[in-house]
C-alpha positions in Angstrom: -124.7 26.5 -98.4 -121.8 24.8 -96.8 -120.0 26.6 -94.1 -116.7 28.1 -95.0 -114.2 26.2 -92.8 -110.7 26.6 -91.6 -109.2 23.1 -92.0 -107.2 21.9 -89.0 -106.6 25.5 -88.0 -104.4 26.4 -85.0 -104.5 30.2 -84.3 -101.3 32.0 -85.3 -101.0 33.2 -81.7 -101.0 29.6 -80.3 -98.9 30.8 -77.4 -102.0 32.6 -76.0 -103.9 29.3 -76.0 -101.1 27.4 -74.4 -100.0 29.9 -71.8 -101.5 27.8 -69.0 -99.3 24.8 -69.8 -96.2 26.2 -71.5 -93.7 28.4 -69.6 -93.3 31.8 -71.3 -89.7 31.1 -72.7 -91.1 28.0 -74.5 -94.0 29.9 -76.0 -91.6 32.7 -77.2 -89.3 30.1 -78.7 -92.2 28.4 -80.5 -93.5 31.6 -81.8 -90.1 32.7 -83.2 -89.6 29.3 -84.8 -93.0 29.5 -86.5 -92.3 33.0 -87.7 -88.9 32.1 -89.1 -90.4 29.2 -91.1 -93.2 31.5 -92.5 -90.7 34.2 -93.4 -88.5 31.7 -95.3 -91.4 30.7 -97.4 -91.7 34.2 -98.8 -87.9 34.9 -98.9 -87.8 37.3 -96.0 -85.0 37.2 -93.4 -86.1 37.1 -89.8 -83.8 36.5 -86.9 -85.8 37.9 -84.0 -88.9 40.2 -83.9 -87.3 42.7 -81.4 -85.2 44.3 -84.2 -87.6 43.4 -87.0 -87.5 45.8 -90.0 -89.6 45.8 -93.1 -88.0 44.0 -96.0 -87.5 45.7 -99.4 -88.6 42.6 -101.3 -90.3 39.2 -100.9 -90.9 36.1 -102.9 -94.0 36.3 -105.1 -94.9 33.3 -107.3 -91.3 32.0 -107.2 -89.5 35.3 -107.9 -88.3 38.1 -105.6 -90.3 41.3 -106.1 -90.0 44.8 -104.5 -92.4 46.1 -101.9 -92.8 49.7 -100.7 -94.3 50.8 -97.4 -94.1 53.7 -94.9 -91.3 53.5 -92.3 -93.6 53.3 -89.3 -93.9 50.9 -86.3 -97.5 50.0 -87.1 -96.7 49.2 -90.7 -93.8 46.8 -89.7 -96.2 45.1 -87.3 -98.9 44.9 -90.0 -96.4 43.0 -92.2 -95.7 40.5 -89.5 -99.3 40.1 -88.6 -100.6 39.6 -92.2 -97.8 37.9 -94.2 -96.0 36.0 -91.4 -98.7 35.3 -88.7 -101.6 35.2 -91.2 -103.8 37.1 -88.8 -106.9 36.9 -91.1 -106.6 33.1 -91.6 -106.2 33.0 -95.3 -103.9 30.0 -95.3 -106.5 27.9 -93.6 -109.2 28.4 -96.2 -110.1 25.1 -97.9 -112.6 26.2 -100.5 -112.3 27.9 -103.8 -111.7 31.6 -103.4 -112.3 33.8 -106.6 -113.3 37.2 -105.3 -111.7 39.0 -102.4 -112.4 42.5 -101.1 -110.0 44.3 -98.8 -111.5 47.3 -96.9 -108.9 49.3 -95.1 -106.1 48.2 -97.3 -103.4 50.6 -95.9 -100.2 49.7 -97.8 -101.8 46.7 -99.5 -100.2 43.9 -97.5 -103.4 41.8 -97.2 -104.3 42.1 -100.9 -100.7 41.1 -101.8 -100.9 38.2 -99.5 -104.3 37.2 -100.9 -102.9 37.2 -104.5 -99.8 35.2 -103.4 -102.1 32.5 -101.9 -104.9 32.7 -104.6 -103.2 33.9 -107.8 -106.3 33.5 -110.0 -108.6 35.4 -107.6 -109.8 38.9 -108.3 -108.8 41.2 -105.5 -110.2 44.7 -104.9 -108.6 46.9 -102.2 -110.0 50.1 -100.7 -108.0 52.7 -98.9 -109.0 56.4 -98.5 -105.7 57.8 -97.3 -104.1 59.5 -100.3 -100.7 59.4 -98.7 -100.7 55.7 -99.1 -101.2 55.7 -102.8 -97.5 55.2 -103.8 -97.3 52.1 -101.5 -100.6 50.6 -102.7 -99.6 51.2 -106.3 -96.3 49.3 -105.8 -98.0 46.3 -104.0 -100.7 46.3 -106.6 -98.1 46.1 -109.4 -96.2 43.3 -107.5 -99.3 41.3 -106.7 -101.7 42.1 -109.5 -104.7 43.5 -107.7 -106.9 46.6 -108.2 -107.2 49.3 -105.6 -109.5 52.2 -105.1 -108.7 55.4 -103.2 -112.0 55.4 -101.3 -113.5 54.7 -97.9 -116.4 52.2 -97.7 -119.6 52.8 -95.7 -123.3 51.9 -95.8 -123.9 54.7 -98.3 -121.7 56.7 -100.7 -120.6 60.3 -100.4 -117.7 61.8 -98.5 -115.9 61.0 -95.3 -113.5 62.9 -93.0 -110.1 61.3 -92.7 -108.3 61.9 -89.4 -104.7 61.2 -90.1 -102.5 59.7 -87.3 -98.7 59.9 -87.2 -98.8 56.1 -87.4 -100.9 55.7 -90.6 -102.4 52.4 -89.6 -104.4 54.3 -87.0 -105.9 56.8 -89.4 -109.7 56.8 -89.3 -112.4 57.8 -91.8 -115.5 59.3 -90.1 -118.7 61.1 -91.3 -118.1 64.6 -92.7 -119.9 66.1 -89.8 -116.7 65.6 -87.8 -114.5 67.4 -90.4 -111.8 69.8 -89.2 -111.7 68.3 -85.7 -107.9 68.3 -86.3 -105.8 70.5 -88.5 -104.6 67.5 -90.5 -108.2 66.3 -91.3 -109.2 66.0 -94.9 -112.3 65.1 -96.9 -112.0 61.8 -98.8 -114.5 60.0 -101.2 -116.6 57.2 -99.9 -118.3 54.4 -101.8 -121.3 52.3 -100.6 -120.6 48.7 -99.7 -123.3 47.7 -102.2 -121.2 49.4 -104.9 -118.1 47.6 -103.9 -120.0 44.4 -104.1 -121.3 45.3 -107.6 -117.8 46.2 -108.8 -116.5 42.7 -108.1 -119.4 40.9 -109.6 -122.0 40.7 -107.0 -120.3 38.0 -104.8 -117.5 38.1 -102.3 -115.8 34.9 -101.3 -113.7 36.6 -98.6 -114.1 40.0 -97.1 -111.4 41.5 -95.0 -112.1 44.6 -92.9 -109.7 46.7 -90.9 -111.2 50.2 -91.0 -110.9 51.6 -87.5 -114.5 51.4 -86.6 -115.9 51.9 -90.1 -117.2 48.3 -90.0 -120.2 49.4 -88.0 -121.5 51.5 -90.8 -120.9 48.7 -93.3 -122.7 46.2 -91.1 -125.9 48.3 -91.5 -126.1 47.0 -95.1 -127.1 43.5 -94.0 -128.7 42.8 -97.4 -125.4 43.1 -99.2 -123.7 40.9 -96.7 -125.8 38.0 -97.9 -123.4 37.8 -100.9 -120.4 37.5 -98.6 -119.2 34.0 -97.9 -116.2 34.5 -95.6 -115.2 37.3 -93.3 -111.9 38.2 -91.6 -111.7 41.4 -89.7 -110.1 43.5 -87.0 -113.0 44.7 -84.9 -113.1 48.0 -83.0 -115.4 48.7 -80.0 -115.4 52.4 -80.4 -118.3 54.8 -79.8 -120.1 52.6 -77.3 -120.2 49.4 -79.3 -119.7 46.1 -77.5 -118.4 42.6 -78.1 -121.9 41.2 -77.6 -123.3 43.6 -80.2 -120.6 42.4 -82.6 -121.2 38.7 -82.2 -125.0 39.2 -82.4 -124.6 41.3 -85.6 -122.4 38.8 -87.3 -124.6 35.9 -86.4 -127.8 37.7 -87.4 -126.4 38.0 -90.9 -126.1 34.2 -91.1 -122.4 33.7 -90.3 -120.8 31.1 -88.1 -118.0 32.6 -86.0 -114.9 30.3 -86.2 -112.4 32.4 -84.3 -112.2 35.4 -82.0 -109.4 36.9 -80.2 -109.2 40.1 -78.1 -105.9 41.9 -78.9 -106.9 44.8 -76.5 -109.9 46.2 -74.6 -111.3 47.8 -77.7 -110.1 45.8 -80.6 -109.4 42.2 -81.7 -109.9 39.7 -84.6 -112.9 37.7 -85.8 -113.2 35.1 -88.6 -116.5 33.9 -89.8 -118.0 32.0 -92.7 -121.2 30.6 -94.1 
């Protein structure tokens, strides 16, 4: 099978690659210019990122449509990362994409972005936090994707959701850890194999941002053979290492196209087969 490639891709954070040759003011100016151009394409005003606020609407298939999201710093940053900076590399895909799964959908920005770029694709989004249901419902209506109020892991059952004040940091963990915090709650969980079956037994692009939950999903290596492309935010929690991550991804037959550490315990990875 041909490798899923990113044609002529330059990472969205090119300033990090050029920091040795471009003075910081030039990198900042280039980043702002790139972001303004990307924002104009989707009908979103952007003057500077310092005072950036979530828009109430954006351009979807040629018409302005409403979006809804929690008023939180992490959510505003997620919009910039996904819809402006394309942090999962969707714009660089150069093969037909028909089935997309979004694990850790939060407010649904990635799934909305996927439908904007691939209108005919089937997109399934998974998010276990019930507080995000109104936002997901609005983005699903705007974009035309299906969402499920469930976590995803190696096996089905229940999970414990630890809710953070900034909802992008909320984390679903095994039920054995339930009631660690007063705000913890039990949420349903579906096996990755079931998510694969629901979308037709094949995933052209899998996005994961599930605050460490990817390590449980990785244990179902058999189901990953039906995944062609992968874009994720990885998390090195609970003793996991970067070497373990790369070994795991490569052992499943993927070629890693891009990696970037955004912090000591998290970063981004794109891979394809």
